[in-house]
Structures are given as C-alpha cells and as structure tokens.
C-alpha positions in Angstrom: 5.1 7.6 22.1 1.4 7.2 22.0 0.9 3.5 22.7 -2.8 3.5 22.8 -3.0 5.1 19.3 -0.4 2.7 18.1 -2.2 -0.2 19.4 -5.6 1.1 17.7 -3.7 1.7 14.2 -2.3 -1.8 14.5 -5.5 -3.5 15.3 -7.2 -1.6 12.3 -4.5 -2.9 10.0 -4.7 -6.4 11.4 -8.6 -6.3 10.8 -7.9 -5.3 7.1 -5.5 -8.1 6.7 -7.8 -10.7 8.3 -10.8 -9.6 6.2 -8.6 -9.8 3.0 -7.3 -13.4 3.8 -10.9 -14.5 4.6 -12.1 -13.3 1.2 -9.1 -14.9 -0.4 -9.7 -18.2 1.4 -13.3 -18.2 0.6 -12.7 -17.5 -3.1 -14.6 -14.2 -3.1 -11.1 -12.5 -4.0 -9.7 -11.6 -6.4 -12.7 -10.0 -8.0 -13.5 -7.4 -10.6 -15.7 -5.7 -8.0 -14.8 -3.8 -4.8 -16.2 -6.5 -2.3 -18.6 -4.8 -0.2 -17.1 -6.4 3.1 -13.7 -5.1 2.4 -14.9 -1.7 1.2 -16.9 -1.3 4.6 -13.9 -2.1 6.4 -11.8 0.3 4.2 -14.3 3.1 4.6 -14.8 2.7 8.3 -10.9 2.7 8.9 -10.5 5.8 6.3 -12.9 7.7 8.8 -11.0 6.8 11.8 -7.6 7.7 10.3 -9.0 11.1 9.1 -9.9 11.6 12.9 -6.4 10.8 13.9 -4.6 13.0 11.5 -6.9 15.9 12.4 -5.8 15.7 15.9 -2.3 14.4 15.4 -1.4 15.1 11.9 0.4 12.2 10.2 1.0 9.2 12.8 4.7 8.9 12.1 7.2 6.8 14.0 7.8 9.4 16.6 3.9 9.4 17.6 3.2 5.6 17.2 6.6 3.6 16.6 7.5 1.6 13.3 4.4 -0.6 13.4 1.9 2.0 14.1 3.2 4.2 11.4 3.3 1.3 8.9 -0.3 0.3 9.9 -1.5 4.0 9.2 0.2 3.7 5.8 -1.6 0.6 5.1 -5.0 2.3 6.0 -4.5 5.2 3.7 -3.1 2.8 1.0 -6.5 1.0 1.0 -8.5 4.2 1.2 -9.4 3.8 -2.5 -13.0 5.2 -2.1 -11.6 8.7 -1.0 -8.9 9.5 -3.6 -8.7 13.1 -2.3 -7.8 11.8 1.2 -5.1 9.7 -0.2 -3.7 12.6 -2.2 -3.6 14.7 0.9 -1.8 11.8 2.8 0.8 11.9 0.3 2.0 15.3 1.1 1.8 14.3 4.7 3.8 11.3 4.4 6.4 13.2 2.1 6.9 15.6 5.0 7.2 12.9 7.6 9.9 11.3 5.4 11.7 14.3 5.1 11.8 14.6 8.9 12.8 10.7 9.3 9.4 10.2 10.9 8.1 7.8 8.3 10.0 5.3 5.9 10.7 6.1 2.3 9.1 3.0 0.8 5.6 4.0 2.3 5.6 7.3 0.5 6.7 5.7 -2.7 3.9 3.3 -2.6 1.3 5.8 -1.8 2.5 8.1 -4.3 2.4 5.5 -7.0 -1.0 4.4 -6.0 -2.3 7.7 -6.0 -0.8 8.3 -9.5 -2.0 5.1 -11.0 -5.5 5.5 -9.7 -5.5 8.9 -11.4 -4.4 7.6 -14.7 -1.0 9.2 -14.3 2.3 7.5 -14.6 3.8 6.1 -11.4 7.2 7.6 -10.2 8.7 4.5 -8.2 7.4 1.6 -10.0 5.6 0.0 -7.1 2.3 -0.7 -8.5 1.7 -3.7 -10.8 -1.0 -5.1 -13.0 -0.9 -8.4 -14.9 -0.2 -8.8 -18.5 -2.1 -11.0 -20.9 -0.6 -14.3 -19.5 -1.3 -13.3 -15.8 2.4 -12.2 -15.0 3.1 -9.2 -13.0 4.1 -6.1 -15.0 4.6 -2.5 -13.7 2.0 0.1 -14.6 3.6 2.9 -16.8 6.6 4.6 -15.0 7.7 8.2 -15.8 11.4 8.5 -16.9 11.9 4.7 -16.5 15.6 5.0 -17.1 16.1 6.6 -13.6 13.5 4.7 -11.8 16.2 2.7 -9.8 17.7 5.9 -8.7 14.7 7.1 -7.2 13.7 3.8 -5.6 17.1 3.5 -4.0 16.9 7.1 -2.6 13.8 5.7 -0.8 15.2 2.4 0.4 13.7 0.2 -2.3 15.5 -2.4 -4.2 15.7 -2.3 -8.2 12.7 -2.6 -10.3 14.3 -5.6 -11.8 14.8 -7.4 -8.5 11.2 -6.4 -7.4 9.7 -7.8 -10.6 11.7 -10.9 -10.4 10.5 -11.2 -6.5 6.7 -10.7 -7.9 7.3 -13.4 -10.9 8.8 -15.9 -8.2 5.7 -15.4 -6.0 3.4 -16.0 -9.0 5.5 -19.2 -9.9 4.9 -20.5 -6.6 1.4 -19.6 -6.5 0.9 -21.5 -9.9 3.0 -24.4 -8.6 0.6 -24.6 -5.7 -2.7 -24.3 -7.6 -1.5 -27.0 -10.0 -0.5 -29.5 -7.2 -4.0 -28.6 -5.3 -6.1 -28.7 -8.4 
C-alpha cells in the first residue's frame, strides 16, 4: 500500500468536508449557485486526482486502502466542473469494482451522479432532489421495478429503506430548525 498517497487523498477529502461544513455553518450553503470557495477546492482536487490517476490508474483499495479509495471517490464525486473526467472515472471504478479493488456503492453513486448531471435516468437510485414540500425524492430511475436488485448487487440497501433514511434525516433537520428558530 502507498501510505503517502493514501494520506494525501484522505487529507484532500477532509479539506472538502471542512469547507462544506464551514459554508453550511455560515449559511452560505445551500445555494442555487456553485459557491466559489467550494468550486476552487473541487477544481484543485480534481487536478490532483487527474495526476494521481495518470500515474497509478484508479487509486483502489490495494494501492491506498479503504479510506484512501473512499477519499478518491469523494473527490471525483465532487468534480462537477469536469463531467468528462467524471465519466472516465465511472469506467475506472467499474473495473476496480470488478477486481474487488473498490466498493460497489462508490461506482453506483458516481454512475448515477454522471447520469443525472447529463439529463439521463439514474441506474441505482442514489441521487435525490427535493419535492415541492422540500422532502427528498429520487431523480428518475431507469427500470425502477428492478432497481433494488441492482442496488443489492452493489451492497446498497433498498430504495425504500434509503428514502426512509433520507426522510428521517429531513424530519430531524426540521425539528432542530424549529427548536432553534
């Protein structure tokens, strides 16, 4: 395992999450616009991940361990300014999952993110929007009747269970807001 590379990826993911938290706490997120500070972090990290991939291919579990691989996934999941790169990584992740060098859920989330950003139906039901009342609702799913089989094949819970988790999170968020405000 390349410990130095793993630590670098983990530090990048931590920076991403710190910036996200900072912007949420300051009330600057959520926003209709791509926040410039968040965009700068994402674009810098996308460039770094491109360099890593050009040298090592996909940084999978065998190269950077579970946390490093998860961090690489987070970085590409947030590489929204470079959808071509995200699409390339879908294929790299597909191959890594086939070799047990990445977790299936990472592939599912990235595939769905790329699809929804491209205006296509998602395959695994991992990407959510909000309905007119602010409740989570999945973006359109291709062949929705068999989505739970596809989810299970990659280690995900059922769409119904995931939707209930998201609704519970939203209920808690609303309760917190009403008790604070």
